[in-house]
C-alpha positions in Angstrom: 195.4 74.4 -60.2 196.8 71.3 -61.3 192.8 70.2 -61.3 192.3 73.1 -63.8 194.9 71.7 -66.4 194.3 68.5 -66.6 190.8 69.3 -67.3 191.5 71.5 -69.5 193.9 68.5 -71.0 190.6 66.8 -71.1 188.7 69.1 -72.5 191.1 69.6 -75.7 192.2 65.7 -75.7 187.9 65.3 -76.4 187.5 68.2 -78.7 190.6 66.7 -81.0 188.8 63.0 -80.6 185.6 64.9 -81.9 187.1 66.5 -84.8 189.3 63.5 -85.8 188.2 62.6 -89.8 186.3 59.7 -90.1 187.7 57.2 -92.3 190.9 56.6 -94.5 193.3 54.4 -94.3 193.2 54.0 -90.4 189.6 51.7 -91.6 191.4 49.3 -94.1 192.5 47.1 -90.6 189.8 46.7 -89.9 187.8 46.0 -93.2 190.4 44.2 -94.5 190.6 41.7 -91.4 186.6 41.7 -91.8 187.1 40.6 -95.8 190.3 38.2 -94.7 188.6 36.4 -92.5 185.1 35.9 -94.4 186.8 35.2 -97.5 188.8 32.1 -95.4 185.1 31.0 -94.5 183.2 31.7 -97.2 185.5 30.0 -99.5 186.4 27.2 -97.0 182.9 26.6 -97.4 182.3 26.1 -100.8 185.3 25.5 -102.6 185.1 21.4 -102.1 181.5 21.8 -101.5 181.3 18.9 -104.4 183.1 16.3 -103.0 181.1 17.3 -99.8 177.7 16.5 -102.1 179.0 13.5 -104.1 181.2 11.5 -101.5 179.3 12.0 -98.2 175.9 12.5 -99.7 175.9 10.3 -102.5 174.2 12.9 -104.9 175.4 12.4 -108.5 177.6 14.6 -109.8 175.2 16.6 -112.1 172.9 17.1 -109.8 175.6 18.5 -107.3 177.2 20.1 -109.7 173.7 22.0 -110.1 173.2 22.1 -106.1 176.2 24.0 -106.3 175.5 26.4 -109.0 171.8 27.8 -107.9 173.3 27.6 -104.6 175.8 30.3 -106.2 173.5 31.7 -108.3 170.9 32.8 -105.6 173.5 33.8 -103.4 174.7 36.4 -106.1 170.7 37.1 -106.6 170.1 38.0 -102.7 172.8 41.0 -102.9 170.0 43.2 -104.8 167.7 43.0 -101.5 170.7 44.0 -99.0 171.7 46.6 -100.9 168.0 47.9 -101.3 168.2 47.7 -97.4 171.7 49.4 -96.7 171.1 52.1 -99.1 167.4 52.7 -97.7 167.6 53.1 -94.4 169.7 50.4 -92.8 173.5 51.8 -94.1 175.9 49.7 -94.8 177.5 48.9 -91.4 174.6 47.5 -90.1 173.5 45.2 -93.1 177.0 43.4 -92.9 176.4 43.4 -89.3 173.1 41.7 -89.4 173.8 39.9 -93.1 177.2 37.9 -91.0 175.1 37.1 -88.6 172.5 35.1 -90.5 175.0 33.3 -92.3 177.0 32.1 -89.4 174.0 30.4 -88.6 173.6 28.5 -92.1 177.7 27.5 -91.3 176.9 26.5 -87.6 174.0 24.1 -89.0 175.6 22.8 -92.0 179.2 22.2 -89.5 176.7 20.6 -86.7 175.8 17.9 -90.0 178.9 17.1 -91.1 179.4 16.3 -87.6 176.3 14.5 -86.2 176.7 10.8 -87.7 172.8 10.5 -87.9 172.5 14.0 -90.6 174.4 12.0 -93.5 173.0 8.9 -95.6 174.9 5.2 -95.0 177.6 4.0 -97.4 175.9 3.5 -100.4 172.5 5.5 -100.2 171.3 8.7 -101.0 170.8 11.1 -98.4 167.5 11.5 -97.5 164.6 14.3 -98.0 165.1 15.8 -94.0 169.4 15.3 -95.0 168.7 17.1 -98.0 166.1 19.8 -96.2 169.5 20.8 -93.5 171.4 20.6 -96.4 169.6 22.9 -98.0 168.5 25.3 -95.4 172.1 25.9 -94.3 173.4 26.9 -97.7 170.5 29.1 -98.3 171.5 31.0 -94.7 174.7 31.3 -96.1 173.2 32.7 -99.6 170.8 35.0 -97.6 173.7 35.8 -95.8 176.1 37.1 -99.1 173.1 39.2 -99.7 174.4 41.2 -96.6 177.7 40.9 -97.0 179.0 40.9 -100.9 177.2 44.4 -102.2 177.7 46.5 -98.6 181.6 45.0 -97.8 183.5 46.6 -101.1 181.6 49.8 -100.9 181.8 50.7 -97.5 185.4 50.6 -97.5 186.0 52.6 -100.7 183.2 55.2 -99.0 185.8 55.4 -96.5 188.1 57.5 -98.8 186.5 61.0 -99.4 186.8 61.6 -103.7 186.2 65.8 -103.0 189.2 65.9 -101.5 191.9 66.1 -103.8 194.9 63.9 -100.9 192.4 61.3 -101.4 190.8 61.0 -104.9 193.4 58.3 -106.4 192.7 56.1 -103.7 189.3 54.8 -104.9 190.7 52.7 -107.5 194.2 51.7 -104.9 191.8 49.9 -102.9 189.9 47.6 -105.1 192.9 46.5 -106.5 194.3 45.5 -102.9 191.3 44.6 -101.4 191.0 42.2 -104.7 194.5 40.8 -103.9 193.3 40.6 -99.7 190.6 38.5 -100.5 192.9 36.7 -103.3 195.6 35.4 -100.4 192.6 34.7 -97.5 191.6 32.4 -100.6 194.3 30.9 -100.7 194.8 29.8 -98.0 191.4 28.4 -97.8 191.9 26.3 -100.9 195.2 24.9 -99.7 194.7 24.7 -96.3 191.2 24.4 -95.2 190.7 21.5 -98.1 193.3 19.4 -97.7 191.9 19.6 -93.9 188.5 18.8 -94.7 190.5 15.5 -97.4 192.3 14.1 -95.4 191.3 15.5 -91.0 187.6 15.2 -91.4 184.7 17.1 -92.9 183.7 18.5 -89.3 186.7 19.8 -89.0 187.5 21.3 -92.3 184.0 23.1 -91.9 184.5 24.0 -88.3 187.4 26.6 -88.7 185.7 28.7 -91.2 182.3 28.5 -88.6 185.5 30.5 -86.1 186.6 32.3 -88.7 183.1 33.6 -89.8 183.3 34.4 -86.0 186.4 36.8 -86.3 185.5 38.1 -88.7 182.3 40.2 -87.2 184.3 40.5 -84.4 187.0 42.4 -86.1 184.0 44.5 -88.5 182.6 45.9 -85.4 185.4 46.2 -83.3 186.3 49.6 -85.8 183.2 50.7 -85.4 183.9 54.4 -84.2 186.2 54.9 -86.8 184.7 54.4 -89.8 183.2 57.3 -92.6 179.3 56.6 -92.1 177.0 57.6 -94.8 173.7 57.8 -94.1 171.1 56.0 -96.4 169.3 58.4 -98.5 165.9 56.3 -99.3 165.3 53.7 -101.7 166.9 54.4 -104.9 164.2 52.1 -106.6 161.6 54.3 -105.6 163.3 56.9 -107.3 163.8 55.0 -110.6 160.3 54.1 -110.3 158.8 57.8 -109.7 161.0 58.6 -112.7 159.4 56.6 -115.1 155.6 57.3 -114.3 156.5 61.0 -114.4 158.1 60.8 -118.0 154.9 59.1 -118.7 152.7 61.0 -117.4 154.1 64.2 -118.9 155.1 62.1 -122.3 152.6 63.9 -124.8 154.5 67.3 -123.7 157.1 68.7 -126.2 160.4 68.6 -124.9 161.9 72.1 -124.1 164.5 73.0 -126.5 166.9 74.4 -123.9 167.6 71.5 -121.0 168.6 74.6 -119.0 165.0 75.1 -118.4 164.7 71.2 -117.1 163.7 71.2 -112.8 166.9 71.2 -110.5 166.3 71.7 -106.7 170.1 71.1 -104.6 168.3 71.6 -101.2 166.2 68.3 -102.6 169.4 67.0 -104.4 171.8 67.3 -101.2 171.2 63.9 -99.3 171.2 61.9 -102.8 174.5 63.8 -104.6 177.7 63.8 -101.7 180.2 64.3 -104.1 178.4 66.6 -106.3 175.2 66.7 -109.0 174.6 64.7 -112.1 174.9 66.8 -116.1 172.3 66.7 -118.1 173.1 64.5 -120.9 171.8 64.2 -124.4 170.4 60.4 -124.6 167.6 58.4 -123.9 166.0 62.2 -124.3 162.3 60.6 -123.3 162.8 60.3 -119.5 163.9 64.5 -119.5 159.9 64.9 -119.3 159.7 64.1 -116.3 161.5 67.6 -115.8 159.6 69.4 -117.2 158.1 71.8 -115.1 154.0 72.8 -116.0 151.9 74.9 -114.4 150.0 71.6 -112.3 153.5 71.5 -110.2 154.6 73.1 -107.2 159.4 73.2 -107.5 158.7 74.5 -104.1 157.1 71.6 -102.9 157.1 69.0 -105.7 155.2 65.7 -106.4 158.2 63.5 -107.0 155.4 60.9 -109.3 155.2 64.4 -110.9 157.9 65.8 -111.5 162.0 64.7 -111.3 165.3 67.0 -111.0 167.4 66.4 -113.5 169.9 65.0 -111.2 167.3 62.0 -110.4 166.8 61.5 -114.1 170.7 61.4 -114.9 170.3 58.3 -111.9 168.2 56.4 -113.8 169.6 57.1 -117.3 173.1 56.0 -115.6 172.0 52.5 -114.6 170.3 51.5 -117.9 173.6 52.7 -119.7 175.7 50.2 -117.0 172.9 47.6 -118.4 174.5 46.4 -121.6 178.1 46.1 -119.8 177.0 44.5 -117.3 175.0 41.9 -119.3 178.1 40.8 -120.9 180.0 39.6 -117.6 177.4 36.9 -117.3 179.1 34.7 -119.9 182.2 35.1 -118.1 181.2 33.9 -115.6 179.7 30.4 -117.0 182.9 29.8 -117.9 184.5 29.8 -114.5 181.1 28.2 -112.9 183.3 25.2 -114.7 185.9 25.1 -112.7 184.6 24.4 -109.4 182.5 21.8 -111.5 183.8 19.5 -114.1 187.3 21.1 -114.1 187.9 19.4 -110.0 186.0 15.7 -111.5 188.8 16.3 -113.9 191.6 16.8 -111.7 189.9 13.7 -109.2 190.6 10.9 -112.4 194.7 12.9 -112.9 197.6 12.2 -111.0 197.9 14.6 -108.4 201.1 13.6 -106.6 203.6 16.0 -105.8 206.3 13.6 -104.3 205.4 9.8 -103.1 204.3 10.8 -99.7 202.1 13.5 -101.0 199.1 14.5 -103.1 197.8 18.0 -104.2 193.2 17.8 -103.4 191.4 18.3 -106.0 189.6 20.8 -104.7 192.7 22.7 -104.2 193.3 22.7 -107.4 191.5 26.6 -107.7 195.2 27.4 -106.0 196.7 27.9 -109.5 193.7 30.4 -110.1 193.6 32.3 -107.0 198.1 32.8 -107.6 197.7 33.8 -111.0 194.9 36.6 -110.0 197.2 36.9 -107.0 200.5 37.4 -109.7 198.4 39.1 -112.4 197.3 41.8 -109.6 200.2 42.6 -108.3 202.2 42.7 -111.9 199.3 44.8 -112.8 199.4 47.7 -109.9 203.5 47.7 -109.6 204.3 47.4 -113.3 201.8 47.7 -115.6 200.0 50.7 -114.8 203.2 53.0 -114.5 204.2 51.8 -117.8 200.6 52.5 -119.3 200.6 55.8 -117.5 203.0 57.1 -119.4 200.4 56.7 -123.2 197.2 57.2 -121.5 197.8 59.4 -118.9 195.5 58.4 -116.6 195.8 57.5 -113.4 194.9 54.6 -113.1 196.9 53.6 -116.6 193.6 51.9 -118.6 190.3 52.9 -118.1 187.9 50.1 -117.1 186.3 49.3 -120.6 189.7 48.2 -122.0 191.1 46.2 -118.4 187.4 44.2 -119.1 188.2 43.8 -122.2 191.5 42.1 -122.3 189.7 39.9 -119.0 186.9 38.6 -121.7 189.9 38.2 -124.7 192.1 35.7 -122.0 189.0 33.9 -120.6 188.3 32.5 -124.5 191.5 31.7 -124.2 191.1 29.1 -120.6 188.1 27.5 -122.1 189.4 26.9 -125.8 192.3 25.6 -123.4 190.8 23.4 -121.5 188.7 21.4 -124.2 191.8 20.5 -125.7 193.5 19.5 -122.3 190.4 16.8 -122.5 191.0 15.9 -125.3 194.6 14.5 -124.3 193.6 13.1 -120.5 191.0 10.9 -122.5 193.7 10.2 -124.7 195.6 8.3 -122.2 192.7 6.5 -120.7 191.8 4.9 -123.3 195.8 4.6 -124.6 196.0 2.7 -120.9 192.2 0.6 -121.3 190.7 3.0 -118.1 187.6 4.3 -120.3 185.4 2.1 -118.6 187.2 2.8 -114.6 185.2 6.0 -113.3 187.7 6.0 -110.3 190.8 4.7 -111.7 193.6 7.2 -111.8 194.7 8.1 -115.2 198.6 8.4 -115.9 198.9 11.8 -116.7 199.5 14.7 -114.5 197.2 17.2 -112.7 199.7 20.2 -114.1 198.3 19.5 -117.7 194.8 21.5 -116.2 197.7 24.1 -114.8 197.2 27.0 -118.4 193.5 26.6 -118.1 193.3 27.3 -113.8 195.8 30.1 -114.6 194.3 31.7 -118.0 191.0 31.9 -115.9 193.0 34.2 -112.7 194.1 36.5 -115.0 190.8 37.2 -116.6 190.0 37.3 -113.5 192.9 40.7 -112.4 191.7 42.4 -115.5 187.8 41.3 -115.7 186.3 41.0 -112.0 188.1 44.3 -111.5 187.7 46.1 -114.0 184.2 45.8 -113.5 184.1 46.2 -109.4 185.9 49.8 -110.3 183.1 50.5 -113.2 180.0 49.6 -111.3 181.5 51.9 -108.6 182.4 54.5 -110.6 180.0 54.7 -113.2 177.2 54.6 -110.4 174.9 57.4 -108.9 176.5 58.2 -105.4 173.6 57.4 -103.4 173.2 53.8 -104.8 177.0 52.6 -104.9 174.7 49.3 -102.7 172.9 48.2 -105.6 175.8 49.3 -107.8 177.6 46.0 -106.1 174.4 44.2 -106.1 174.4 44.4 -109.6 177.8 43.5 -109.9 176.9 39.7 -107.3 173.6 39.9 -109.7 175.8 39.1 -113.7 177.6 36.8 -111.2 174.6 35.0 -110.4 173.0 34.5 -113.5 176.4 33.5 -114.6 175.5 30.5 -112.2 172.1 29.9 -113.6 173.0 30.3 -117.4 175.8 27.8 -115.9 173.2 25.1 -114.8 171.1 25.8 -117.9 173.7 24.8 -120.3 174.7 21.4 -118.1 171.1 20.6 -117.8 170.3 21.3 -121.6 173.3 19.5 -122.7 173.0 16.8 -120.5 169.4 16.5 -121.7 169.6 16.7 -125.9 173.2 15.1 -126.2 171.8 11.8 -124.3 171.6 9.1 -126.5 170.1 5.7 -126.8 173.1 3.9 -126.5 173.7 5.5 -123.1 176.3 7.8 -124.3 176.5 11.6 -122.9 178.7 14.6 -123.0 178.1 15.5 -119.5 177.7 12.2 -118.1 176.7 11.4 -114.3 178.8 8.5 -113.7 181.7 8.0 -115.9 183.7 11.5 -117.1 185.7 9.2 -119.7 182.8 8.6 -121.7 181.6 11.6 -122.4 182.7 14.5 -123.9 183.5 17.3 -121.7 185.6 18.9 -124.7 182.7 19.7 -126.6 181.1 21.5 -123.9 184.2 24.0 -123.1 184.7 24.7 -126.5 180.9 25.0 -126.9 181.3 28.0 -123.7 184.7 29.0 -126.3 182.2 30.0 -128.8 179.5 31.8 -127.0 182.4 33.9 -125.4 183.8 35.0 -128.4 179.9 36.3 -129.8 179.9 37.6 -126.4 183.3 39.3 -127.1 181.8 41.0 -130.1 178.6 42.4 -128.1 181.1 43.5 -125.7 183.3 45.8 -128.3 180.3 47.8 -129.5 178.9 48.3 -126.4 181.9 50.0 -124.8 182.9 51.8 -128.1 179.5 53.4 -127.8 179.5 53.9 -123.9 177.9 56.8 -122.8 180.4 57.9 -119.3 178.6 59.6 -116.5 179.1 63.5 -116.5 179.3 65.0 -113.1 179.5 68.0 -111.5 182.4 67.4 -108.9 183.0 69.5 -105.4 185.9 69.5 -104.9 188.3 70.6 -101.6 190.7 74.0 -101.6 193.7 72.2 -99.9 194.7 76.0 -99.7 191.9 76.7 -97.7 189.3 74.5 -96.3 186.8 77.3 -96.1 186.7 77.4 -99.6 184.9 74.9 -102.6 185.2 74.9 -106.4 183.3 72.4 -109.0 185.1 70.2 -111.6 183.5 68.3 -114.2 184.5 65.3 -114.5 183.5 62.1 -116.6 185.9 59.7 -117.1 188.0 59.2 -120.5 187.9 55.7 -123.1 
């Protein structure tokens, strides 16, 4: 009798475990733990790298700056590959796991080069070809690994909330705020504690700690496997986009149907790529609609997707095309932001960074002020500004992501504008004290002069970057969330590459016969960095005008969202959803 009761209780527990819904808040500790450890590792790896390249490998400043921005650009371009793998066949979980291991290998390689003396050049000599080869292999392994992590982690976390469930419908945008907040806290520790260790204890320890933290990141993420909500990959999104283009081209000579209801739809065919609901036909980019016109040559029951596509698949391509102009507007902001880890850091190295007689802030820790500002802005925005804005707009998120991005653009313009005047002040003090010709002299001007530009960049990031993330996740087709996150990182990639191009062009075309240059290699005091900052400011003003026009005429994706009925789980109803401006 007792054995029967024990067996019955075990069966009930087993059944309850099988039917326990996956995903939700219970998964957040594992995902956030992964993100915190991963960001500690990544930021600890990258933040002070300009110092490692110039002081340990003895690279010229402009070469070191371009190496870092190229690395940042490549690391932000590889997410396209990671997103393709995740959305096509591997799924987000396994893509993140394998990519993290690849990143780990890169960190182990770089840490080894920092520990073994033969892998670094002797004092006064530049790194040899072999030493540079180890550096490039290390950082590009890290770039390849980040390509699988970056587009998938954010989307994987957001997928843990079921948007068709009214109880979780508004959890996604809150997730983005707190995801960025937790990421910022880990970055704050990295740019203070880890940079201090790198500068005062040694690069071997300073890079070894992030390497160990990456191991913890991978372990914590895998540990939560059974709790996660896993969505099956639905095939290559790029193939579907190309199929629509080919089908539309093949039927380019056909007349458009008068009634959009005559266009081809197939809910069974679209079921794997429309988890929450089907996209509704829109009137824009009409020539693509020809891909959904049914002709006598087509077989609607078993369509050849290179000739006939559903409205949902056509609208997937339209959504991506409509996102393009907004995506492009984010590139120049990254170019402005990139200067913090290169030229702004070099400014800080020439300034008095003492807080007390015995404690000096490492130059690599200046981004503390950016991250602190970003964290403070996110907290105030989430707890104070959203409830106030909600009263006026009626939106659960307070303001739309397009408005949020616009505010970020304006703040970023102000940041680089202010930076130019601060550089003028720094050079003026150098001239007054006769220190212009000494590139290694500490100019008697407090590092606090740099805090406004760093703080403004942090505020801009809190508005622009999180708004950008929300925009891509919200407006991307359901089956292309990783691809949408890859677009976010691709904008960062192009922003870094644009920075490299600008630095190279300015360095080349501002060189005079007397050796002067806006961006000199060896002595920032003799340069015109203030002019460079104002050049970026001018470009940002033009970019904001462009963004304003794009945002004004942007068409939000309409989707027929299938909602779960909270009173009766067996009944569903449909709701047509568009995101209000």
